[in-house]
N, C-alpha and C positions, 0 to 999 in steps of 0.2 A: 615879099615884104621884108624890109631891111631891119636887122636887130641892132639897136643902139647900145654901144658899150660905154658904161659910165665909169668914172674913176673908182667908185666903191666896189663895183663888180670886179674890176681889174685887181684891186688889192686883195680881195677875198680869194681870187684864183691863185695869186702868187703865194699866199699863206698856205693854202691847201697843198700846193705842189711842194712847198718846203717841208711840210709835215710828212708827206708821202715819201720824199727822198730820205728823210731822217729815219723813218720806220724801216725802209729798205736797207739802210746801212747798218742798223742794229738788229738785224734779224736773228743773231745768235743769243745764247742764254746769258743771264747776268753773272758776273764773276762772283765766286764764293766769298763771304765775309772773312776777314782774318780771324785766327784763333783768339779767344778772349785772353787778356793779360791777367795774371794772378801773381800774388806774392806767396812764397813758400818758406818753410823752415825745414831744416834737416834734423831729425830726432837724434839726440846725443844723450847717452847715459850720464847721470850725475847723482850726487848724494842728495837725497831729499828726506824730510821727516816722514816717518811712518805714523800718520795720525789716524786714530780710530775715534769716531764720534758715536756716543751712546747717550740715550736719555736717562735721567736720574732724578732722585728726590733728595731734598735737604733733610738732614736729621741732626738734632742737637747732640753734641758730644756726650753730655751728661744730662740725664733726666731723673728727677726725684719726685715721687709722689708723697706728699705730706699727709700722713694718716694719723688717726687717733690712737694713742697708746694707753689711755685711761678712759673710764666712763665719766660722763658729766654733761652739764648744760653749757653751751657756748655763751659767754658773756658779751664778747665783742671781737671784731676784726681789727687788727693792729697795723695793717699795711694797706697800701693803695694798689688795687688790682692793676696788673699789666706793667708794673714798675720793677726796677732792679732791686734785689734784696741781697744782703750779705749773709754768709753762713753764720748761724747763731742768732740772727735777728728774730725778734718776736713777731709772730704772724697772727695768732689767735690766743684768746684767753678763755680757759674753761673755769667755771666756778670752783674755787679751790677749797671751800669750807669743809666739805665732807672729807676730802683728802688730807687736809690739815688735822682734822680730828683723828683720823686713822693714824697719822704720824704721832700725835700726842699720846694716843693709847699704846702704840708700840714703844715709845720712849718710857712710858710708865712701867710697862711689863719688863723692859730691860732693867730699869732701876730696881724693881722688886727682885728680879733674879740675881742681880749683882749683890744685893743685900743678903739674900739667901746663901749665895756662894761665899760671901765673906764670913758669915756665921759658920758655915761648914768648914772653912779653912781654920778658924779658931778652934773648933772641936778637934780637928785632926791634930793640930799642934799641942793641945792639952792632952789628948790621948797618947801622944808619943811619950810624954813623961810618965804617964800612968802605966803604960805597958812595960816601960823599962823597970818600974818597981813592982811589976806583976800585980798591980792594983786592979786591972781590968783584963778581961780575956782577949785573946787574939781575935776572936770572932767579933767582939764589940769594936775593936780598932778597925778591922776590915770593913765593917758596916759604915763607920764614920768616913773612911776614905771613899767608899762607893757613893755616899751622899755628897761628898765634895765634888767628885767627878760629874755626878748628875747635875749638880747646881752649875758647874762650869759649862756643861753642855747647854743647859737652859739659857745661860748668859749669851753664849755664841748664837743660839737660835734667835733669841730676842734681838740681839744686835743686828743680825741679818734681816729680820723682819722690820726693824726700824729703818735700816738703810733702804729696803724696798719701798717702805712708805714715804721716805724722803724723796726717792726717785719719782714715785708716782705723783707726789706734790709738784715736783719740778716739771713733770710732763703736762701739768695743767696749763703751763705757758708753752704753747706750741711754737717751736722755733724752726728756722730754715736749716735743713741739713747741708745744703750747698749754696754757693753764691750763684746768682743767675736772675732770670726774669720770671717773676711769679705771675701765674695766670689768674683766671677768674676764681673767686672763692666759691666752693661747692656747698658750703653750709652758711646759715645766717644766725644772727643772735637769737638765742632761745632754743636752738636745735639741740636735740639729744644725740650725743655721739657715744660710741662704744668701742672698746678695744677689741672685743671678740669679732665684731663685724669689720673692724679696720676702716672706720668712716673716713672718706677722702675729704681733706680740707681744700687742697689746691695742688697744682703741679708746678715745679720749678725747672726751667730749662736753661742750661749754660750755653750761651751763644757767642762767646768770644772766639771760639773755634767751632766749626761745624763739620759734619760728615756729609758726603754725597754718596748715596747708595745707588748702584746701577748694576746691570748684568750684561754678560756677553754670551752669545749663542755658542753652543759646543762646536759647531762647524767653524766659526771664526776663531775660537781658541785653538782648534786643531790646525787651521791654516797658519796661524801665527807661529805656533810651535814648529811646524814644518819649515817655515821661512827662517826661523832662528837656527834650526838644525842645519839647513842647507847654506846658511850664510847670506841669504838674500836680505835678512834684517839683522842689524847689529844692535845689541842692547848696550846701554851705558854700563861702565865697569862697576859703578856703585849700585846698580840695579834700581835706582830711584827714577820713577817714571813721572815726569811733569804732567799736570792736567790744567787746562783752561776751561772756563765756564762761559756758556752763552745763556743769558736770562730769557724769561718768557717773552719779553718785548723785543728780542733780537739783539739787545746790546750785550757787550762783552763785560764780564766781571773784571775789575781792575787788578785783582791779586790772583796769583797762580797757587795751585796746591800740588799735591803729589799722592800717588797711590800708596796706601798704608796697609791694605789688606786685599788678598786675592785668594778666593776659595779654591782649593785644589780638587774639590768634588763637584760633579755636575748634578744639578737638581733633576731628579727623574721626572718630576711633574712638568717642569717648564723647559727642560733641555738647555739650561743656561748655567753659567758659573757666576757667582756673586763677586763683585768688586766694590771697594770703598776708597774714596779719596778724602783727604783732610784739607780744609781750607781755613785760613785766618778770616775773621769776620769782625774787625774792630768797629765798623759803623753799623753793625746789625742789619745790613742790607739783605743778607740771606736769612730766611726764616724757615723753621721746620715745616715740612710738607710741600715746600715750593718746588715746582717743576723746573728743571734746567737741562741743558745739553752739555755733556762733558766731552771735551776734546783731549784724548789721551795721546801723548807723544810716546808711542811704543817703539822706541829705538829709531834707527836710521836705515834707509835703503841705499846702500852704496851705489847701486846701478839702477836707480829709479828713472822712469820715463815720464815726462810731462809735456803737455801741449797747451797753448793759449786757449782760454775759455771761448774766444770768438771763433776758433776753428772747429768747435764741436757742435754738432746738430743733435738736439734732444727730441725724441719722439716717443710715442707709446711703445714702439717696437724696440727701443733702446737707443743708445748713442752711436753716432757715426762720424767719420771724418772723410774728407776727400784727399786721396793721396795721388801723387804723380809718379808714373813709372819712368824708366830710362828713355822711353820714346816720347816723353812729355804728353802722355795720354792720362786723363783723369779717371779715377775709379773710386767708388764708394766703399769704405772699409768699416764694418761694425767693430766697436771697441767696448771694453768693460772699464768703467770709470772707478777710480778710487775717490779720495776726498779732494775738495777744492782748496788749494793753497794759494792765497793771494788771488791773482787773475789767471791761474793755471790749474788745469785738471791733471791729477795723477792718473796714469794709465796702468791698469792692472793687466789687461790682455788686449791683443789686437794689433799692436804696433811693435816694431823692433828698431834697434839702432840702425840708422842710415835711411829709414823711410822719410820721404819728402811729403810734407803735409801742407795743404793750401790754407793760408791764414787770412788772405784778403782776396776779394773777387769771387767768393763762393756763389753769389746770386746769379752770376753769368755762366756758370759751369754746369754741365750735365755729365753723368757717368758715361765713359767711353768717348768723350769729346777731347780732341787735341787742345792743348793750352799753350800759351806763350808766357814763359816765366819772366816777369818784369824785373824783379830784383830778389835774389835769394836773401832771406832774412836770417838774423842770428837765432840760434836755438833758444828756446824759452829758458829763463833762469829761475831756479827755485828760490822762493822767498819763505821766510818763516810763516807758518800757517796762522792767519788771523782768525779770530772768532767771527762767525757769520750767522 
């Protein structure tokens, strides 16, 4: 029986033969892919700001508690709560009638004692002539002088009591001891206040300038002092350390301050040293008790090392970078980071001058893999540390 060959069968056979021949010709392994291309930078020492970031709280520069200095009934409040007041401005009025009566009584006692003293003075002057004529005894004259001195002492006492009563009457009008923002009133009309208990009327806080209180761990203090001693950190000649603030919403405070207090003792309970910065606050944006982050420029590191932020991989185990050796083989290097200055990380440990760090193409590279350097980049340049 004859087999008929159709054009379709002939074409299929030709295709199969071609595929078989192609497979035979490529019987070897596929060629290895080329090394991934990466961009690198070479680490170069440069002067960078030594920035320390610490959490802190705002505190008013001056705080005054306005308390009762006399006993009495509050008649009325004379200021609007939460507003600015001037030193000497009236805040509360205490019923002055009893205090005014005490002053009048003291003035009357003073007048009586002054009259007694004047009479005693006349007696002494009269006795002086009589004793010269031996008309009276020396004993009588001495008694007259003693009465004069007693009367003069009574006048001095009465004058002091009158002045005290006058002060007490003045205290019935409660005034602001300092200029600042007066808080909520702590007493109402009709309340009894006493000087012995020191009843609190309100609190005034001066906010034109504020303090920021924060603390630094003893280990960080020790490390900074060692860096200063070794020359790794250079402090400003005037010793004035600038400070910038980052507010709770992440925004930067527009005005800079400076460190005005550094405690030389370490708190045994917390293991920290207290620091304080002073900031201008003309718009009253900073309020007492507010949480902030303080970025202290604690000198300059003349030989600091930085790498771009994009070159650093952050993980739970720590930060790492990919470095390239002289044979162009990639290796993972653990590092210890300092602060973030602009778009660059400050490197505390793990890198040295001359190390080559991959900055682009990291997603294509595995540790131990050869790489092809596409274009050596310029070393990262330090910039002033912005708030973040």
